All heavy atoms as an XYZ file, in Angstrom:
1011
protein
N       0.849     -1.182      0.000
C       0.000      0.000      0.000
C       0.889      1.237      0.000
O       1.891      1.291      0.687
C      -0.891     -0.018      1.248
C      -1.734      1.228      1.394
S      -2.762      1.245      2.870
C      -4.116      0.268      2.301
N       0.501      2.216     -0.766
C       1.245      3.465     -0.841
C       0.475      4.575     -0.142
O      -0.679      4.388      0.255
C       1.463      3.870     -2.304
O       0.190      4.182     -2.870
C       2.147      2.770     -3.096
N       1.085      5.745     -0.014
C       0.399      6.894      0.578
C      -0.840      7.239     -0.229
O      -1.855      7.662      0.321
C       1.341      8.080      0.677
N      -0.801      7.043     -1.546
C      -1.974      7.321     -2.381
C      -3.133      6.394     -2.016
O      -4.288      6.799     -2.007
C      -1.617      7.177     -3.857
N      -2.829      5.142     -1.703
C      -3.883      4.207     -1.278
C      -4.527      4.684      0.014
O      -5.741      4.608      0.172
C      -3.322      2.791     -1.068
C      -2.772      2.191     -2.340
O      -3.351      2.431     -3.408
O      -1.753      1.488     -2.243
N      -3.718      5.163      0.937
C      -4.252      5.668      2.197
C      -5.116      6.895      1.926
O      -6.177      7.055      2.497
C      -3.120      6.018      3.159
C      -3.547      6.503      4.540
C      -4.265      5.405      5.310
C      -2.361      6.993      5.323
N      -4.653      7.719      1.001
C      -5.372      8.958      0.703
C      -6.736      8.679      0.097
O      -7.679      9.421      0.322
C      -4.552      9.817     -0.253
N      -6.858      7.622     -0.683
C      -8.127      7.338     -1.330
C      -8.982      6.390     -0.515
O     -10.121      6.147     -0.850
C      -7.902      6.728     -2.731
O      -7.131      5.535     -2.593
C      -7.191      7.707     -3.637
N      -8.421      5.843      0.555
C      -9.178      4.929      1.396
C     -10.186      5.675      2.246
O     -10.173      6.898      2.334
N     -11.074      4.947      2.867
C     -12.090      5.599      3.687
C     -11.469      6.243      4.919
O     -10.618      5.656      5.571
C     -13.016      4.449      4.077
C     -12.146      3.237      4.014
C     -11.149      3.503      2.909
N     -11.873      7.485      5.186
C     -11.401      8.133      6.408
C     -12.128      7.503      7.584
O     -13.208      6.946      7.456
C     -11.679      9.633      6.367
C     -10.769     10.370      5.434
C     -10.933     11.864      5.549
O     -11.703     12.339      6.399
O     -10.284     12.562      4.773
N     -11.547      7.677      8.722
C     -12.195      7.202      9.932
C     -12.074      5.703     10.079
O     -11.142      5.088      9.610
N     -13.062      5.128     10.714
C     -13.024      3.714     11.006
C     -12.524      3.509     12.419
O     -12.233      4.457     13.149
N     -12.407      2.284     12.790
C     -11.931      1.973     14.132
C     -10.441      2.269     14.242
O      -9.743      2.389     13.231
C     -12.155      0.489     14.454
O     -11.325     -0.297     13.581
C     -13.622      0.086     14.284
N      -9.983      2.371     15.467
C      -8.553      2.578     15.700
C      -7.751      1.481     15.019
O      -6.753      1.756     14.341
C      -8.264      2.608     17.202
C      -6.800      2.692     17.606
C      -6.177      3.991     17.121
C      -6.655      2.567     19.105
N      -8.187      0.228     15.160
C      -7.466     -0.877     14.533
C      -7.434     -0.750     13.014
O      -6.420     -1.056     12.385
C      -8.085     -2.218     14.929
C      -7.797     -2.589     16.370
O      -6.862     -2.019     16.960
O      -8.514     -3.454     16.916
N      -8.536     -0.268     12.411
C      -8.582     -0.112     10.957
C      -7.611      0.971     10.499
O      -6.889      0.793      9.514
C     -10.002      0.213     10.502
N      -7.588      2.087     11.212
C      -6.685      3.180     10.844
C      -5.234      2.735     11.008
O      -4.402      2.936     10.118
C      -6.981      4.447     11.670
C      -5.936      5.529     11.399
C      -8.381      4.969     11.370
N      -4.918      2.105     12.139
C      -3.540      1.623     12.340
C      -3.177      0.569     11.306
O      -2.031      0.534     10.833
C      -3.378      1.068     13.756
C      -3.398      2.105     14.877
C      -3.402      1.421     16.238
C      -2.240      3.079     14.761
N      -4.129     -0.268     10.932
C      -3.882     -1.266      9.888
C      -3.523     -0.623      8.564
O      -2.595     -1.062      7.876
N      -4.251      0.442      8.181
C      -3.936      1.155      6.942
C      -2.552      1.793      7.027
O      -1.779      1.740      6.070
C      -4.990      2.232      6.651
C      -6.333      1.685      6.231
C      -7.220      2.715      5.538
N      -7.229      4.033      6.115
C      -8.126      4.499      6.989
N      -9.073      3.707      7.439
N      -8.066      5.740      7.423
N      -2.243      2.405      8.166
C      -0.936      3.047      8.317
C       0.193      2.025      8.268
O       1.199      2.228      7.583
C      -0.879      3.836      9.618
C      -1.791      5.068      9.678
C      -1.846      5.613     11.099
C      -1.321      6.130      8.708
N       0.038      0.936      8.999
C       1.098     -0.071      9.061
C       1.303     -0.801      7.738
O       2.329     -1.455      7.551
C       0.836     -1.052     10.195
C       1.204     -0.467     11.536
O       2.259      0.136     11.687
N       0.328     -0.606     12.511
N       0.355     -0.675      6.810
C       0.491     -1.293      5.486
C       1.179     -0.366      4.483
O       1.472     -0.792      3.368
C      -0.885     -1.701      4.957
N       1.448      0.885      4.869
C       2.139      1.804      3.957
C       3.519      1.264      3.603
O       4.274      0.843      4.481
C       2.274      3.191      4.582
C       0.991      4.002      4.695
C       1.221      5.229      5.556
C       0.495      4.401      3.312
N       3.853      1.322      2.324
C       5.137      0.788      1.854
C       6.325      1.359      2.617
O       7.257      0.628      2.960
C       5.318      1.064      0.356
C       4.379      0.253     -0.521
O       3.836     -0.758     -0.039
O       4.186      0.635     -1.692
N       6.304      2.664      2.882
C       7.449      3.290      3.553
C       7.629      2.728      4.964
O       8.762      2.541      5.420
C       7.328      4.829      3.557
C       6.174      5.297      4.428
C       8.642      5.469      3.982
N       6.544      2.439      5.669
C       6.675      1.863      7.012
C       7.119      0.407      6.944
O       7.982     -0.022      7.722
C       5.365      1.989      7.792
C       4.899      3.405      8.106
C       3.705      3.378      9.055
C       6.005      4.251      8.686
N       6.540     -0.341      6.020
C       6.923     -1.751      5.876
C       8.402     -1.840      5.507
O       9.163     -2.598      6.118
C       6.048     -2.450      4.809
C       6.568     -3.848      4.508
C       4.593     -2.507      5.273
N       8.829     -1.054      4.521
C      10.221     -1.094      4.054
C      11.210     -0.700      5.153
O      12.290     -1.266      5.253
C      10.396     -0.176      2.844
C      11.796     -0.094      2.355
N      12.413     -1.127      1.675
C      12.729      0.879      2.467
C      13.650     -0.789      1.388
N      13.876      0.425      1.857
N      10.836      0.293      5.970
C      11.764      0.763      6.998
C      11.633      0.009      8.313
O      12.375      0.274      9.249
C      11.588      2.269      7.227
O      10.265      2.550      7.596
N      10.706     -0.930      8.381
C      10.570     -1.752      9.581
C       9.858     -1.065     10.732
O       9.950     -1.510     11.868
N       9.115      0.005     10.436
C       8.401      0.738     11.483
C       7.011      0.139     11.667
O       6.287     -0.087     10.697
C       8.273      2.236     11.139
C       9.658      2.879     11.030
C       7.410      2.958     12.168
C       9.632      4.311     10.499
N       6.654     -0.086     12.909
C       5.304     -0.566     13.270
C       4.718      0.452     14.233
O       5.355      0.847     15.205
C       5.412     -1.935     13.936
C       4.111     -2.513     14.334
C       3.595     -3.405     13.226
N       2.318     -3.960     13.638
C       1.283     -4.062     12.841
N       1.383     -3.672     11.593
N       0.157     -4.569     13.254
N       3.485      0.890     13.963
C       2.834      1.918     14.753
C       1.738      1.305     15.619
O       0.933      0.506     15.139
C       2.228      3.006     13.844
C       1.531      4.075     14.651
C       3.299      3.622     12.960
N       1.724      1.678     16.905
C       0.665      1.276     17.829
C       0.198      2.517     18.583
O       0.860      3.549     18.564
C       1.150      0.215     18.837
O       2.254      0.752     19.584
C       1.583     -1.071     18.146
N      -0.940      2.383     19.245
C      -1.473      3.506     20.018
C      -1.960      2.996     21.363
O      -2.516      1.904     21.460
C      -2.622      4.172     19.274
N      -1.724      3.812     22.391
C      -2.177      3.473     23.725
C      -3.519      4.113     24.026
O      -3.974      4.996     23.310
N      -4.143      3.691     25.106
C      -5.447      4.240     25.471
C      -5.386      5.716     25.853
O      -6.397      6.410     25.814
C      -5.882      3.378     26.653
C      -4.636      2.770     27.186
C      -3.689      2.666     26.026
N      -4.191      6.212     26.161
C      -4.036      7.620     26.548
C      -3.820      8.534     25.341
O      -3.597      9.726     25.496
C      -2.874      7.769     27.524
C      -1.541      7.343     26.920
O      -1.526      6.790     25.796
O      -0.513      7.563     27.572
N      -3.888      7.979     24.128
C      -3.706      8.778     22.918
C      -2.278      8.859     22.446
O      -2.009      9.410     21.382
N      -1.340      8.331     23.219
C       0.063      8.332     22.797
C       0.263      7.296     21.693
O      -0.384      6.251     21.668
C       0.977      8.027     23.971
N       1.165      7.618     20.783
C       1.482      6.731     19.669
C       2.927      6.288     19.814
O       3.793      7.075     20.208
C       1.277      7.461     18.326
C       1.902      6.702     17.179
C      -0.200      7.696     18.083
N       3.187      5.028     19.498
C       4.554      4.512     19.473
C       4.833      4.022     18.054
O       4.104      3.187     17.529
C       4.756      3.368     20.486
C       6.141      2.756     20.332
C       4.547      3.865     21.905
N       5.874      4.587     17.437
C       6.384      4.128     16.147
C       7.691      3.410     16.462
O       8.640      4.029     16.930
C       6.604      5.305     15.205
N       7.737      2.093     16.247
C       8.847      1.284     16.752
C       9.525      0.487     15.641
O       8.860     -0.054     14.764
C       8.316      0.330     17.815
C       9.363     -0.562     18.449
C       8.788     -1.300     19.655
N       9.711     -2.249     20.220
C      10.725     -1.947     21.029
N      10.931     -0.696     21.371
N      11.514     -2.881     21.508
N      10.848      0.422     15.730
C      11.643     -0.507     14.932
C      12.148     -1.547     15.918
O      13.051     -1.280     16.712
C      12.808      0.189     14.200
C      13.657     -0.835     13.463
C      12.275      1.239     13.239
N      11.518     -2.719     15.896
C      11.838     -3.764     16.879
C      13.074     -4.568     16.504
O      13.749     -5.109     17.381
C      10.641     -4.709     17.043
N      13.357     -4.658     15.214
C      14.457     -5.503     14.757
C      15.282     -4.759     13.700
O      15.184     -5.052     12.516
C      13.887     -6.805     14.189
C      14.954     -7.822     13.880
O      16.063     -7.729     14.448
O      14.691     -8.712     13.043
N      16.096     -3.787     14.142
C      16.867     -3.016     13.160
C      17.822     -3.900     12.364
O      18.455     -4.795     12.914
C      17.662     -2.022     14.013
C      17.049     -2.056     15.358
C      16.360     -3.373     15.502
N      17.874     -3.636     11.068
C      18.781     -4.368     10.194
C      19.971     -3.505      9.826
O      20.114     -2.371     10.296
N      20.818     -4.012      8.952
C      22.008     -3.263      8.548
C      21.662     -1.916      7.903
O      22.450     -0.972      7.978
C      22.718     -4.174      7.553
C      21.958     -5.435      7.493
C      20.740     -5.320      8.342
N      20.482     -1.828      7.289
C      20.077     -0.568      6.652
C      19.766      0.530      7.665
O      19.689      1.700      7.308
C      18.863     -0.796      5.733
C      17.582     -1.167      6.456
C      17.437     -2.651      6.793
O      18.407     -3.418      6.693
O      16.323     -3.040      7.174
N      19.596      0.169      8.921
C      19.302      1.136      9.979
C      20.564      1.632     10.686
O      20.496      2.547     11.499
C      18.395      0.508     11.048
C      17.058      0.088     10.539
N      16.762     -1.219     10.252
C      15.944      0.797     10.275
C      15.511     -1.301      9.833
N      14.992     -0.090      9.837
N      21.707      1.016     10.403
C      22.920      1.242     11.195
C      24.026      1.850     10.337
O      24.154      1.543      9.147
C      23.404     -0.098     11.812
C      24.679      0.081     12.608
C      22.301     -0.706     12.676
N      24.810      2.731     10.953
C      25.994      3.293     10.305
C      27.139      3.287     11.317
O      26.915      3.131     12.515
C      25.730      4.707      9.796
C      25.455      5.713     10.893
C      25.061      7.086     10.342
O      24.762      7.200      9.144
O      25.058      8.038     11.125
N      28.341      3.480     10.832
C      29.498      3.534     11.722
C      29.702      4.966     12.202
O      29.893      5.876     11.403
C      30.750      3.033     11.016
C      30.856      1.526     10.931
C      30.802      0.850     12.278
O      29.896      0.086     12.554
N      31.769      1.102     13.132
N      29.641      5.148     13.508
C      29.931      6.439     14.110
C      31.344      6.423     14.672
O      32.030      5.400     14.623
N      31.804      7.537     15.235
C      33.159      7.612     15.793
C      33.405      6.580     16.895
O      34.520      6.107     17.056
C      33.245      9.025     16.360
C      32.167      9.795     15.691
C      31.107      8.809     15.311
N      32.351      6.226     17.635
C      32.517      5.279     18.747
C      31.992      3.887     18.406
O      31.849      3.051     19.281
C      31.802      5.814     19.985
N      31.684      3.638     17.130
C      31.166      2.331     16.732
C      29.819      2.438     16.037
O      29.395      3.522     15.634
N      29.139      1.315     15.919
C      27.866      1.247     15.211
C      26.769      2.010     15.965
O      26.651      1.907     17.189
C      27.450     -0.201     15.023
N      25.986      2.793     15.213
C      24.863      3.558     15.772
C      23.699      3.518     14.778
O      23.888      3.244     13.594
C      25.246      5.035     16.057
C      26.310      5.123     17.144
C      25.693      5.742     14.797
N      22.509      3.805     15.288
C      21.349      3.918     14.417
C      21.546      5.136     13.514
O      21.928      6.212     13.970
C      20.045      4.049     15.229
C      19.808      2.791     16.087
C      18.845      4.322     14.329
C      19.607      1.511     15.300
N      21.275      4.968     12.238
C      21.431      6.022     11.236
C      20.561      7.225     11.584
O      19.388      7.091     11.898
C      21.035      5.441      9.876
C      21.207      6.410      8.752
O      20.531      7.419      8.685
N      22.116      6.079      7.854
N      21.132      8.414     11.515
C      20.425      9.652     11.847
C      19.212      9.863     10.938
O      18.166     10.326     11.391
C      21.388     10.855     11.774
C      20.643     12.166     11.892
C      22.452     10.751     12.846
N      19.332      9.518      9.677
C      18.195      9.673      8.759
C      17.038      8.787      9.205
O      15.869      9.185      9.147
C      18.623      9.366      7.303
C      17.435      9.362      6.375
C      19.675     10.354      6.847
N      17.333      7.593      9.686
C      16.282      6.700     10.179
C      15.621      7.283     11.425
O      14.399      7.217     11.581
C      16.876      5.317     10.472
C      15.856      4.263     10.781
S      14.758      3.973      9.385
C      13.279      3.544     10.277
N      16.416      7.861     12.314
C      15.860      8.495     13.516
C      14.939      9.643     13.127
O      13.839      9.791     13.668
C      16.985      8.968     14.461
C      17.652      7.745     15.098
C      16.445      9.922     15.524
C      18.861      8.060     15.942
N      15.344     10.434     12.148
C      14.525     11.565     11.721
C      13.240     11.097     11.036
O      12.169     11.673     11.237
C      15.342     12.491     10.824
C      16.483     13.150     11.596
S      17.575     14.143     10.589
C      16.541     15.552     10.296
N      13.321     10.049     10.238
C      12.123      9.498      9.601
C      11.151      8.928     10.610
O       9.932      9.123     10.511
N      11.690      8.221     11.600
C      10.843      7.667     12.668
C      10.190      8.796     13.457
O       9.003      8.727     13.789
C      11.689      6.793     13.596
C      10.919      6.149     14.730
C      10.416      4.784     14.310
C      11.788      6.025     15.957
N      10.946      9.862     13.731
C      10.384     11.007     14.453
C       9.243     11.635     13.663
O       8.193     11.961     14.228
C      11.475     12.039     14.747
N       9.408     11.780     12.342
C       8.332     12.362     11.540
C       7.095     11.469     11.547
O       5.972     11.964     11.623
C       8.794     12.633     10.115
C       7.731     13.393      9.341
O       7.317     14.480      9.800
O       7.287     12.895      8.288
N       7.290     10.172     11.480
C       6.162      9.244     11.565
C       5.431      9.419     12.892
O       4.198      9.501     12.940
C       6.672      7.809     11.418
S       5.403      6.547     11.605
N       6.197      9.514     13.978
C       5.600      9.674     15.309
C       4.990     11.064     15.492
O       4.199     11.267     16.412
C       6.643      9.395     16.392
N       5.328     12.027     14.627
C       4.662     13.331     14.632
C       3.317     13.247     13.918
O       2.317     13.784     14.391
C       5.528     14.394     13.934
C       6.727     14.943     14.696
C       7.605     15.773     13.777
C       6.280     15.765     15.889
N       3.286     12.596     12.765
C       2.074     12.581     11.941
C       0.976     11.681     12.491
O      -0.202     12.050     12.470
C       2.427     12.167     10.516
N       1.328     10.502     12.980
C       0.300      9.523     13.358
C      -0.599      9.993     14.502
O      -1.816      9.797     14.430
C       0.922      8.141     13.629
C      -0.107      7.167     14.173
C       1.540      7.585     12.343
N      -0.097     10.626     15.556
C      -1.033     11.093     16.586
C      -2.074     12.070     16.026
O      -3.243     12.041     16.428
C      -0.134     11.786     17.615
C       1.204     11.161     17.433
C       1.290     10.872     15.955
N      -1.663     12.913     15.083
C      -2.614     13.844     14.465
C      -3.629     13.092     13.616
O      -4.826     13.408     13.638
C      -1.867     14.879     13.629
N      -3.183     12.098     12.872
C      -4.097     11.285     12.064
C      -5.154     10.653     12.961
O      -6.353     10.682     12.650
C      -3.320     10.206     11.274
C      -2.473     10.864     10.190
C      -4.273      9.170     10.681
C      -1.457      9.940      9.531
N      -4.723     10.105     14.085
C      -5.682      9.478     14.998
C      -6.609     10.507     15.625
O      -7.818     10.279     15.747
C      -4.945      8.672     16.069
C      -4.120      7.489     15.548
C      -3.454      6.761     16.709
C      -4.966      6.534     14.711
N      -6.060     11.674     16.002
C      -6.887     12.727     16.598
C      -7.880     13.287     15.581
O      -8.942     13.782     15.959
C      -6.003     13.848     17.146
N      -7.538     13.190     14.287
C      -8.421     13.665     13.221
C      -9.355     12.563     12.732
O      -9.957     12.684     11.662
C      -7.592     14.220     12.068
N      -9.465     11.487     13.486
C     -10.389     10.419     13.129
C      -9.967      9.586     11.937
O     -10.806      9.010     11.252
N      -8.683      9.527     11.676
C      -8.187      8.720     10.563
C      -7.997      9.505      9.284
O      -7.626      8.938      8.259
N      -8.237     10.814      9.326
C      -8.081     11.646      8.122
C      -6.616     11.786      7.742
O      -5.719     11.621      8.579
C      -8.684     13.026      8.368
N      -6.371     12.117      6.472
C      -5.009     12.365      6.007
C      -4.442     13.579      6.717
O      -5.109     14.588      6.877
C      -4.998     12.632      4.511
C      -5.329     11.439      3.676
C      -5.358     11.791      2.197
N      -4.052     12.297      1.779
C      -3.888     13.112      0.747
N      -4.903     13.527      0.044
N      -2.673     13.528      0.420
N      -3.195     13.484      7.119
C      -2.491     14.592      7.764
C      -1.072     14.630      7.226
O      -0.549     13.621      6.759
C      -2.450     14.405      9.286
S      -4.054     14.577     10.094
N      -0.469     15.818      7.308
C       0.909     15.976      6.870
C       1.638     16.924      7.813
O       1.045     17.881      8.312
C       0.960     16.535      5.450
N       2.898     16.648      8.039
C       3.724     17.524      8.858
C       4.037     18.786      8.056
O       4.597     18.706      6.966
C       5.036     16.815      9.256
O       4.719     15.591      9.919
C       5.883     17.687     10.160
N       3.645     19.934      8.592
C       3.921     21.209      7.938
C       5.274     21.757      8.343
O       5.975     22.384      7.543
C       2.850     22.239      8.306
C       1.424     21.925      7.907
C       0.502     23.017      8.395
C       1.321     21.766      6.402
N       5.609     21.554      9.611
C       6.847     22.111     10.156
C       7.301     21.208     11.287
O       6.483     20.736     12.073
C       6.544     23.508     10.683
C       7.679     24.221     11.337
C       7.235     25.594     11.822
O       7.020     26.480     10.971
O       7.079     25.752     13.050
N       8.594     20.972     11.357
C       9.100     20.175     12.471
C      10.480     20.664     12.878
O      11.217     21.231     12.073
C       9.159     18.684     12.125
O      10.096     18.440     11.098
N      10.788     20.443     14.129
C      12.121     20.698     14.669
C      12.556     19.426     15.365
O      11.899     18.972     16.300
C      12.098     21.865     15.652
N      13.632     18.829     14.869
C      14.147     17.591     15.441
C      15.514     17.892     16.039
O      16.406     18.386     15.346
C      14.244     16.480     14.381
C      12.856     16.203     13.784
C      14.844     15.210     14.990
C      12.862     15.263     12.601
N      15.633     17.632     17.330
C      16.892     17.876     18.032
C      17.523     16.532     18.360
O      16.966     15.746     19.125
C      16.637     18.679     19.303
C      16.070     20.050     19.011
C      15.733     20.793     20.280
C      15.101     22.124     19.922
N      14.477     22.759     21.054
N      18.683     16.294     17.767
C      19.387     15.045     18.028
C      20.075     15.118     19.375
O      20.649     16.142     19.736
C      20.397     14.771     16.919
C      19.787     14.603     15.521
C      20.892     14.514     14.491
C      18.886     13.393     15.461
N      20.009     14.028     20.111
C      20.655     13.939     21.421
C      21.826     12.976     21.274
O      22.644     13.136     20.382
C      19.648     13.490     22.476
N      21.875     11.950     22.101
C      23.004     11.024     22.005
C      22.747      9.958     20.945
O      21.602      9.580     20.702
C      23.280     10.379     23.366
C      22.204      9.436     23.872
C      22.590      8.810     25.201
O      23.518      7.993     25.235
O      21.940      9.136     26.188
N      23.802      9.480     20.280
C      23.632      8.406     19.305
C      23.071      7.160     19.988
O      23.429      6.849     21.128
C      25.048      8.154     18.785
C      25.812      9.392     19.115
C      25.193      9.932     20.375
N      22.183      6.476     19.279
C      21.624      5.229     19.802
C      22.374      4.059     19.198
O      22.562      4.005     17.980
C      20.139      5.126     19.459
C      19.228      6.218     20.020
C      17.793      5.988     19.577
C      19.326      6.284     21.536
N      22.793      3.140     20.040
C      23.466      1.944     19.562
C      22.496      1.049     18.811
O      21.284      1.215     18.890
N      23.032      0.091     18.048
C      22.157     -0.807     17.303
C      21.269     -1.591     18.265
O      21.734     -2.083     19.287
C      23.104     -1.721     16.538
C      24.462     -1.450     17.063
C      24.427     -0.224     17.891
N      20.029     -1.646     17.961
C      19.042     -2.316     18.801
C      17.700     -1.638     18.614
O      17.591     -0.613     17.940
N      16.653     -2.210     19.183
C      15.316     -1.643     19.024
C      15.258     -0.182     19.494
O      15.934      0.204     20.441
C      14.446     -2.532     19.918
C      15.194     -3.820     20.017
C      16.648     -3.429     19.990
N      14.457      0.608     18.778
C      14.253      2.005     19.157
C      12.859      2.424     18.729
O      12.232      1.769     17.887
C      15.331      2.910     18.551
C      15.371      2.926     17.046
C      14.866      4.001     16.340
C      15.931      1.875     16.337
C      14.912      4.016     14.960
C      15.981      1.885     14.956
C      15.464      2.959     14.265
N      12.356      3.498     19.354
C      10.988      3.918     19.066
C      10.815      5.411     19.276
O      11.568      6.042     20.021
C       9.982      3.156     19.936
C      10.124      3.404     21.423
C       9.287      2.456     22.256
O       9.054      1.298     21.841
O       8.860      2.864     23.350
N       9.815      5.952     18.591
C       9.398      7.330     18.784
C       8.047      7.326     19.477
O       7.130      6.639     19.038
N       7.956      8.063     20.557
C       6.702      8.160     21.318
C       6.134      9.556     21.094
O       6.757     10.546     21.482
C       6.961      7.928     22.799
C       7.584      6.576     23.087
C       7.986      6.460     24.535
N       8.718      5.219     24.764
C       9.472      4.994     25.814
N       9.615      5.926     26.744
N      10.091      3.843     25.938
N       4.972      9.627     20.459
C       4.396     10.919     20.120
C       3.013     11.121     20.700
O       2.262     10.167     20.890
N       2.701     12.394     20.958
C       1.357     12.727     21.429
C       1.003     14.143     21.011
O       1.867     15.007     20.924
C       1.215     12.538     22.919
C       1.836     13.579     23.800
C       1.513     13.429     25.290
N       1.737     12.121     25.829
C       0.765     11.269     26.196
N      -0.482     11.598     26.086
N       1.048     10.095     26.682
N      -0.298     14.337     20.765
C      -0.812     15.670     20.459
C      -0.826     16.461     21.761
O      -1.364     15.997     22.768
C      -2.231     15.592     19.862
C      -2.840     16.985     19.722
C      -2.211     14.879     18.509
N      -0.224     17.661     21.734
C      -0.199     18.512     22.931
C      -0.991     19.798     22.730
O      -1.146     20.576     23.670
C       1.249     18.829     23.372
C       1.970     17.555     23.808
C       2.022     19.544     22.273
N      -1.499     19.998     21.519
C      -2.319     21.173     21.259
C      -3.051     21.020     19.945
O      -2.624     20.282     19.054
N      -4.190     21.707     19.857
C      -4.972     21.647     18.615
C      -5.717     22.955     18.420
O      -6.283     23.499     19.366
C      -5.969     20.491     18.666
C      -6.810     20.376     17.403
C      -7.745     19.202     17.424
N      -8.428     19.102     16.130
C      -9.219     18.111     15.798
N      -9.460     17.131     16.654
N      -9.801     18.097     14.615
N      -5.692     23.431     17.174
C      -6.505     24.564     16.761
C      -7.129     24.170     15.432
O      -6.445     24.169     14.400
C      -5.690     25.838     16.603
C      -5.245     26.443     17.913
C      -4.564     27.783     17.707
O      -3.664     27.901     16.886
N      -5.002     28.777     18.453
N      -8.391     23.796     15.468
C      -9.070     23.349     14.251
C      -8.394     22.122     13.672
O      -8.298     21.093     14.327
N      -7.913     22.257     12.426
C      -7.256     21.144     11.748
C      -5.740     21.169     11.874
O      -5.032     20.478     11.141
C      -7.638     21.139     10.261
C      -9.073     20.689     10.034
O      -9.637     20.006     10.918
O      -9.626     21.009      8.966
N      -5.211     21.970     12.804
C      -3.773     22.021     13.062
C      -3.475     21.398     14.422
O      -4.120     21.733     15.420
C      -3.270     23.464     13.048
C      -3.351     24.195     11.718
C      -2.922     25.645     11.887
C      -2.490     23.503     10.672
N      -2.504     20.533     14.441
C      -2.136     19.809     15.659
C      -0.687     20.093     15.998
O       0.179     20.044     15.117
C      -2.298     18.297     15.451
C      -3.679     17.890     15.041
C      -4.043     17.880     13.699
C      -4.618     17.531     15.990
C      -5.325     17.502     13.310
C      -5.895     17.155     15.612
C      -6.247     17.147     14.272
N      -0.412     20.354     17.259
C       0.958     20.444     17.741
C       1.274     19.108     18.399
O       0.527     18.630     19.254
C       1.119     21.586     18.760
O       0.721     22.807     18.127
C       2.560     21.697     19.229
N       2.380     18.506     17.972
C       2.739     17.166     18.433
C       4.169     17.188     18.968
O       5.030     17.890     18.427
C       2.621     16.144     17.278
C       2.937     14.733     17.764
C       1.229     16.187     16.655
N       4.399     16.432     20.029
C       5.747     16.259     20.595
C       6.128     14.788     20.532
O       5.278     13.911     20.735
C       5.787     16.726     22.046
C       5.601     18.209     22.214
C       5.655     18.662     23.663
O       5.591     17.814     24.582
O       5.760     19.882     23.867
N       7.410     14.548     20.271
C       7.930     13.185     20.127
C       9.250     13.066     20.873
O      10.057     13.997     20.877
C       8.163     12.843     18.632
C       8.907     11.526     18.470
C       6.851     12.808     17.879
N       9.470     11.911     21.462
C      10.767     11.543     22.017
C      11.175     10.215     21.389
O      10.383      9.265     21.379
C      10.711     11.398     23.548
O      10.226     12.614     24.108
C      12.084     11.094     24.125
N      12.381     10.148     20.844
C      12.924      8.914     20.271
C      13.877      8.315     21.295
O      14.812      8.988     21.743
C      13.653      9.172     18.936
C      14.252      7.879     18.389
C      12.697      9.804     17.921
N      13.629      7.061     21.672
C      14.420      6.393     22.708
C      14.775      4.975     22.278
O      14.136      4.402     21.399
C      13.655      6.327     24.056
C      13.352      7.717     24.582
C      12.381      5.526     23.929
N      15.787      4.421     22.930
C      16.085      3.003     22.743
C      15.481      2.222     23.904
O      14.820      2.794     24.785
C      17.595      2.759     22.592
C      18.412      3.087     23.830
O      17.837      3.295     24.921
O      19.656      3.136     23.705
N      15.684      0.921     23.912
C      15.075      0.086     24.956
C      15.677      0.297     26.343
O      15.116     -0.156     27.330
C      15.166     -1.394     24.578
C      14.070     -1.811     23.605
O      13.228     -0.954     23.238
O      14.053     -2.988     23.200
N      16.805      0.995     26.431
C      17.393      1.317     27.729
C      16.929      2.692     28.215
O      17.340      3.153     29.275
C      18.921      1.284     27.666
C      19.505     -0.124     27.538
C      19.273     -0.719     26.158
O      19.498     -0.080     25.143
N      18.806     -1.956     26.132
N      16.086      3.354     27.420
C      15.562      4.658     27.801
C      16.442      5.829     27.414
O      16.140      6.973     27.742
N      17.539      5.567     26.700
C      18.395      6.662     26.243
C      17.659      7.466     25.176
O      17.061      6.894     24.262
C      19.707      6.128     25.681
C      20.671      5.641     26.756
C      22.022      5.274     26.138
N      21.877      4.166     25.219
C      22.122      2.891     25.546
N      22.531      2.584     26.763
N      21.969      1.939     24.660
N      17.723      8.768     25.280
C      17.042      9.648     24.329
C      17.964      9.918     23.148
O      19.058     10.454     23.306
C      16.618     10.964     25.007
C      15.608     10.668     26.118
C      16.044     11.943     23.975
C      15.224     11.878     26.952
N      17.499      9.553     21.963
C      18.257      9.794     20.739
C      17.860     11.087     20.064
O      18.659     11.693     19.358
N      16.611     11.526     20.286
C      16.142     12.773     19.672
C      14.829     13.183     20.319
O      14.113     12.348     20.882
C      15.939     12.594     18.172
N      14.550     14.471     20.226
C      13.227     14.993     20.573
C      12.754     15.790     19.365
O      13.564     16.282     18.575
C      13.253     15.888     21.820
O      14.146     16.978     21.593
C      13.677     15.105     23.059
N      11.444     15.886     19.228
C      10.894     16.615     18.086
C       9.589     17.281     18.478
O       8.850     16.770     19.327
C      10.667     15.659     16.911
N       9.335     18.406     17.859
C       8.032     19.056     17.938
C       7.635     19.360     16.507
O       8.480     19.579     15.639
C       8.067     20.360     18.753
O       9.035     21.238     18.191
C       8.399     20.088     20.206
N       6.339     19.357     16.275
C       5.903     19.630     14.928
C       4.493     20.155     14.860
O       3.697     19.971     15.797
N       4.213     20.816     13.752
C       2.886     21.291     13.440
C       2.379     20.403     12.307
O       3.009     20.334     11.241
C       2.926     22.755     13.004
C       1.609     23.424     12.728
C       0.735     23.444     13.991
C       1.834     24.849     12.228
N       1.283     19.716     12.569
C       0.732     18.751     11.612
C      -0.674     19.207     11.249
O      -1.442     19.607     12.117
C       0.709     17.326     12.230
C       0.172     16.317     11.232
C       2.104     16.905     12.698
N      -1.003     19.133      9.962
C      -2.305     19.596      9.497
C      -3.110     18.464      8.897
O      -2.556     17.584      8.213
C      -2.137     20.694      8.450
N      -4.399     18.520      9.143
C      -5.333     17.641      8.422
C      -5.429     18.201      7.015
O      -5.598     19.395      6.826
C      -6.693     17.639      9.082
C      -7.667     16.764      8.375
C      -9.018     16.764      9.039
N      -9.875     15.885      8.243
C     -11.156     15.784      8.403
N     -11.764     16.483      9.351
N     -11.847     14.983      7.651
N      -5.276     17.320      6.003
C      -5.315     17.802      4.621
C      -6.442     17.137      3.856
O      -7.005     16.173      4.264
C      -3.976     17.589      3.892
C      -3.544     16.127      3.978
C      -2.920     18.459      4.515
C      -2.315     15.809      3.169
């Protein structure tokens, strides 16, 4: 499934239906990202089994690729807004991603939540962490229903 398929698919539906459509997107499948949502509205975009395509050599050894961290952060920015908009299409209009410490190879995730809303504009915050709780990046973004 591509972004165009999601765009032409039915808006709304159950939480499971919306997450199913998102998790079937080619970009998420290809990058190994799986999206889930908690009862509190928080979204987790997780790479449970990073492969060689997720890792690069840093000065101190192997680390998760910065581009992958930024892509995961953007996913964790958009999905909470999509869910808050009832499954409607949304896009990140503006984001600020602050890299923290490099994350070693291993599972990592972005935890995102909507922290503000004005009509069809959502303010979202994300923290990217590894399984030891080390913060690899933080992000804030403005996401719009389109």
